[in-house]
N, C-alpha and C positions, 0 to 999 in steps of 0.2 A: 743510428740501428742497428743492435747486436740480435741476434737468435740462431743460437748456435748449432739450436737443433734443424736447422731448414735444410735439408740434403736434394741437389738438383741430381739434374745426369741428362748426359748423349749417349744414343743407341742406335749408332748405326747398326747396317747393313753392309759386310763388305762385299758386294757384290756392285763393283763400279767403284768411279769417280767420286769423290767427296764434291755434293752439289751444294752451293751458295749457299741453297735452301737449308740445308744441313749445316751449316757453319752458323748462316743467323741464328739458328738453332741453340747450337753449341755457345756460339757470344752469348747469348740472353740466358741461356741457361748459368755461363760463368760468372754474370754480373750481376744477377740475380744472388747467388751463393755466396758471392764477393762483399758484395752491399749489405749482407743480413748476419755476415761473418760466420756462415757454413761453410756446406763443402758439396764442390765440383763432381761426380763422379763419371766413369766412362764403363758402358756396357758393352761391347763386340754381341751384336746379334749373329751369331755366327750357323743356326739352322739348316741353312741352304751348302750341306755340303761338299756340291761341287762348285759352286760358286765361290764359297768362302775360299778360296786359297792365302796363305803366308803372303803374297805377293799383293792380295786384295786388302786384307786385315791393314799391310802396311800403308796403303795409299790412307785409310785411317789416322795413323799414325800422324805420319808426317805432315799431312793438310792443319790436325789440332797442331802439331808443332809449328808447323811456320804460322799460323796465327797466334800465334802466343796463349793458348789455351791449354793449360798443363794441367790435368785431375788430379785431387790432392790424394786416390787412392789406386793400386792395382789394379789394371783392367779387367773387367770380370767378362769371361765369356762363357756366352749364354749356353751354346751345345753342352759343355763340362757339366751342365747345372740337370739336365733329361732325368736324372733320377729324381732329384728335386720335385721338380715337375710333376713325375708319375705318385710321387708320398703323396703330395696336396691333393691331388685329384683321390687317392684314397681316403681321402680323411673328408672329401666331398659325400663321398660313397656312403660313408659313414654317417654322416651329420644327415644324407636323404636331400642336400642339395644337387647332386647329379646321379647320370643313371644311364646302363650301359644300355645302351643301343642293339637289337639286332635286325633290326631289316634288311634283308637284303638289296643287292643294287637295284633290279627291279622295281621292289616293294617301294625303294626311295623316290625311283623316276615317277611309280603314280601315284606317291603322295604328295610328289613337289606340281604333276599336273592338277592336279585336285583343289592344291592349294593355291593356284594362279586363278586357276576358274572359281575359287569361293573366295577371292581377295586378305586372303589370309597368310600367315608364315607356316610354315614347315612344323608341325606338331606330331612328334611320333607314338606309335599307340602304345610302344614301350615305357614311355613316360610311368605309365601308370600301375604296371605290370610289379608284380613281387618280383625281388633277384632269386627265388625258390625257383622259376618259372623257367629261368635261363637256358635257353637250347642249347647243344654245341655245336656250333658256328659262329664266325668270326662275328665283334663285337665293334663298336666306337661307344665311348662314354660321352654325355651329351650333357650340360649344362640342364639343370630340372629350374628355367626360369617361372618368375610369376608371369602370369596369364593376365592377373586384375593389376589395375593402380597405375603407378608411374614412377620412373626413376628420373630423376632431375639431376641433370650436374650443374652447379653453381661454378662457371667456367670467370675468371681472374678476368677475360680479353673478350669473351664474349656473350658473359651475364647469362641469364636464368635460361636453361633450353631445358625440355619438356620433351622425354620421348615417353611415347604410352607403351607399355609392359607388353600390348597384344598385339604389336609390330615389331618384336623383340624376338627371335626365335631361339630355340633350344641350341645355341653353338657347339658344337664339337667340341671338348677338350684334348682328348688323345684320340688316337688315326685306329684303325684295326692293327699296325703292325705298334701299337703299343707307345708311337711316337708323338709328344705334344704340339699343340697347334700354338700361330703366335701370340693370340686373346690370353691365353692360361699362362705362358711362360714371363708374359710381360707382365703381370700379376705377380706370379711368385716373386720373380727375380725384384720389381720394384721394392715390393713389401719388406723382403729379406737385404736387400741392399740399405733398407732404412728411408725410402728417397719418398719424401713429403712434399714435395713440388714436381711433378709432371709438366712440361711445358714446350710444348713439340708442335708441328705444325695443324691447322687443322682438321686436313684430309683424315685427320685420327678422332673428329670430335663422333664419329660414329661408335666408332670402337671404346671410348669413353664411356659411353653407356654401356657395352656389353662387358664392359670389365670393371663396372663399379657393381654388377650382378657378381660376378666372380666373387669381388671382394667380400661381397653381403653371404655367397654362399659357403666361406668359409671362415666367415667370423671377421672377420677385418677391417678398420678401417680404410677407406680409400683416399688416396692422396688429395689436395688442393689441385683442382684442373684450373690449367692454362694452355687455349690454343689460339698461336700466330697466325697471321693471315699469308699467305700465299706471297710469293714475290712475282711481279706480273716486268713482261718485259715493255720497252718504254711507249709501247701504243696501245698497253693496258689489256695486251691478251698476254696467256700462260706464256710463261717463259721455255723458249724454245732455243733450238740450235739457230735459228735464223737470225736471232737477237746478240748472235755474239758469245761469249765463254760463257761456261755456267758452271765448272767446276773451279775448286778453288784452286788445281794445280793449273790452272788455265789463266787465270788472272795473277797467278806469280810470273809463270813464264810469263808475259804479257809484261810485266816492269812493274806493276805495281806492288809497294811496301806493304807487309801486315801491318803494319802501323795505321794506317790509310786507309784498308779493310775494315781494321775494326770498330776505326770512327764512323766507315762510310754505313757497314752491314748494323751499327749501331740506330743508325737515321732511318733504315729500312722498318718502320711501323711504330719507331718510338723518339722520342726526342725532349730537348731541355729548354722551351723555350724557342728565342730565336739561335741560340746557338746551333752554329754549325761546325766548329771548329774543338774539341775538348781533348786533353789528356783520358787515358786511362785512370786515373784516380778521380778524375771529374765523372765521368761516367759510373763506377763503381758507388759514389758517393749520392749521385744524384738517381739511379736506373731502379723503378719500378716497376714491377711486371702490369701491375695494376693500370699504368699509366700505359700502356703498348697499345695501338688503335685497333679495331676492328676489319677497317678496310684493308684491302690489297698495299699492297705496296709495289712503286714500280722503278725499277733499274734507270738508273740515268746519269749515261755515260760521262756527262760534263760536270756532272758535280762532283764524280769518282776521280776525273782526273782533276779537277779541280784541290780537291783534297790531297794528291799524291802528289802535283806539285808542293803544293806546302810543308808536306812532312820531308821531301826531297830535300827541299832549301833547309829545314830543319837536322837532317840527319850528319852525323859524322863523314867527316870526308872520306878517313880510311875507309869505312864499313862502305859508303858508296863506291868506295875504288875499287873493291874487292867484288861487288857485283859487278860493275861494271868490266873488271876485267873477265870476270865468268861467260859475260853474256861477248865478248869477244873471240873469249875462246874457244869458243859455240859456232862464233864465225868464220872460223879458224884464221883471224886474224893474226900474226905473228906479236909472239910479247914478248920482254925479257925481262932480267932480275928487276931491272930499273923502273919497271914499265908501273909497279904496283906504287911506290913513290908519289911519280911523276902523275897518276893518275887523281894521286891524292890533293896534290896541289894544283892541277887545273881544274879540277870539277868545281869550286867555289865562283870559279870564273865564266861558268857555262853552262849552272843547272837550273837559274833562274827562269829559264825558257824550257822545262823541260817538264813534261807530264807523263812519262812513265821511264823507268833506268834504261830501255831499250833505247828511247832521245837521248837520251843522257851520253850513252854508247856510242851513241851516232857523233852527239857533237863532242866528243873528245878525238876523236879519229885524226884530227888536224892537228894536234897536238904528239901523238903518235908515230907517227908518219916518217918514217926515213928518206934524208935529203940526199942525192935532188927529187923534190916532189913530179911526182904525176900529175899536171898539170891539163884540167880540162880546159877545153876549146874556150869556150866563153873569158875563165882565167887568164888564159894566154894571150888573148886578144888585148884585154884590158893592158898588160903589161907589156906590151913588145911597141905599141905608139909610142912614138920619138918622144913626142912634147910630153906625155907620162912616164917616158923614162928618163926621163933627164929630171923630171921634177925628185921623181923615188930618189935617184942618184945624190939630189941636194937633202931628199929627207933623212936620207941614210945618217948623211954628214950630219944633220941636226938630231939625229936621236944617238949615236956613237958618242957625241959629247953631252947626253944627258948626268947629269950628275947624281941619280940613283932610279934605281929600274923599279920606280911601284907604278900603279895607279898615277894617283893626283899629277902627280913629276910627270909623266908620257904623256896627260892629257894636256899639260900645258905646251909641252914640245908641240904636240900637234897643232895645238890652236895657236900660237906661235907662227912655227913655217907657213900656215897658212895666211896668217897674216901680212907674212913677209913676203911672201909668194902674189898678195892681194888674191887669193880664190878662196873659193868656200872648199869646206871639208869635201865635196861631194867630186872635186876634181882631180884628187890622189887615196881618199878614206876606200872606194871598190880597190884598187891595184893597188894599193898597199896590204888588203885584207886579202888577194887573189895571192899575194905574191909570200905571205905567212901559213894560207892554208891549201895551196895549189885549186881553190874551188872547194874546197870538202866545206860546210858548215866550220861557224867558227865567228866567238865571242864578239863583244865589240873592240874596238881597235886595242887601246891601253889595255884591254883582259887578255885580249891575245896576246900582247906583246911580252905581258909578265907570265902569262903562264909557259908559253916558249922561253923566256930567260932571254940575257942579253943577249949571247954570245950564238944561239941559236936563230933567234931574231934577225940579226946583221949577217947569220950566215945566208939564211933564205931568200935575204935582200939581195946580195952577192948575188944568187944562182938566178932571182929573177929577172936579176940585169943584164946579166949573160947571155941570154935568150935569145936565139935568133929570130927573125921576122917572118 
């Protein structure tokens, strides 16, 4: 499929961390743009000037960059377009699709009270006044919404949604200070950015009706609407702090890889048959917004962990080494210049069981620790037993004679040693692991030996054999 006219956008407000729901919305917009050969744009809705700090904007950029969702054009900042928003309202006033409302605060409160009592929406008496009747006092500008008929949203996810116009109020377009409101700014910006498909959370579905009326008031064609279901916690309730991470930065800090997050987020409300693991290229080829399901998706930590483990096992060891080194530094673990190369060497032996890069970091501590190791009490007990110590000494001799230092050879050495001793691996395996790691997590025996290298492995065995009882 190719339709270069398709333009999607993500329009977050820089008022806090980037929520996982916003990240999923960004991904679906990105996927649909890539699938159709169109454009994916970014607009920062920074009209809340107090909260829209430079640092808050950077959170958005960092979150999208970490996810690998790059916009195709320079980001648009909504606050910088206020003059254009006001000009659009002037056009609506000229067309008669908007009007100046001079109700005082007291008059507005009275109208609200009457509207509630009568079961209707607020309607200003200034709606049908001539502009020549304007008094000299503050005013807002309202949309002159139709009172009769229906506004229909043909939503790509929700289906046909009908709003009765009598239930849609004359929403404010410009406040008394002349500043534009959210719905107006969104319509003007989407139109002038050429946005053809508005893909966003279904908490904006009601806004779609109001924004459609603004499009009509300006004589513009509305975009294609697609409102995504919310993401719920594992218990089916609205996602909240009690369910764990919510922000993209939290998932990064918890050791999840961006490619795992892209794969996982794509599965939250969309899928391709029974495929659980797929590449970005496959997702782009398969994705269609019409295939998004309307029911809320549930955050499933077990599935996320499974995916992350898959991508950890597939990742370049050198890349993982950089991530793991950063984790060690954050924990004040002493690293030296050679540790990055050492981590890249060790990681292939320890990553199979790691669900996150934090667990991967835990699994590499044994290889980075300096001799003599600090033994845990349990590890010390394993190696100071006289019978075990003697057996470890004989094993050391067998290992030192290994013709090559690789996993198959060392597995054969260990099995051959067990046969020669007439015992199972359980009689010396735990003690060997303790001697190599001091009691910290370590991979299987042959993997641990190869991770450390011959000289370091034999030196650690010598240290263990010299421990006092």
